[in-house]
C-alpha positions, 0 to 999 in steps of 0.5 A: 545823161547823169542828170537825166534820171529817166534816161538812165533808168530806160537804158538800164531797163534796155540793158537788163532785158537784153541780158535776160534774153541772152541768159535765156538763149544760153540756157535754151541752147546748151548742147550737151548734158554735161555742159548743162550740169557745169555751164548752166545758168541757174534759174534764180539769176535769170529770175532776179534779172526779171525782178530787176527789169520789172522794178525798172519798168515800174520806176519808168512808169512812175516818171512818165506819170510824174511827167518827168519823161519825154512827152511821148515816152511809152512805159515798157511792159514788165515780164511775167515770171510765170513761163519765162523759161518756155520762150514762147514767141509771143512773150513779153521777153521779145517785145521792146514796147517802150524800149525801142529807140525813136529813130524809126519813128522820125524815119517813118514820119519823114517817109510819110511827109514825102509821100504827102508831098508827092500826093499834093503834087499828083492829085490836083493835076486834072489830066493825071487823076482822071486817067489813073481812076479810069484805068483802075476802074477798068482793071476792076471791071475786068476782075468782076467779069471773071469773078461773076462767071465763077460764082454765079451758081452759089446762092446768095445769103441775103436778098439782093436785087442788084449787086456790083456793076451793071451788065452794061458796065461790064461790057 
């Protein structure tokens, strides 16, 4: 790990971002005014952490462009210094793009491979597929019968001669 520069910087960036979040939470949720005056996390310390994190992001992006990172590596997004103390839910501080472990990707790929195998077994079966398609078609036709009766009085915005299933299909 000591020789893997990308991994070292990646882990450092993740640790710094976690530290920034912790400091911002501490600052946000200090309860009493007296506690704020003595135990307050100063803004410059948090802003220094943001600068450190952004420098690490730049280094990671550089390593990715130099192809000295794993092929699927995504550079993390830097954190904007402006508005960092507002703690909006959409801020970059809460996003872990490029910093997540790839375990969930492998897990998702395994899940998709299982689904794919099941579909390969299920779909070619000439008896099962038509049954399910007919059942779904009947369900959708039932919904259409109810829906058509309720919206019959609403004028159509476009000139359409026929839309949806025919009356014979609905019977």
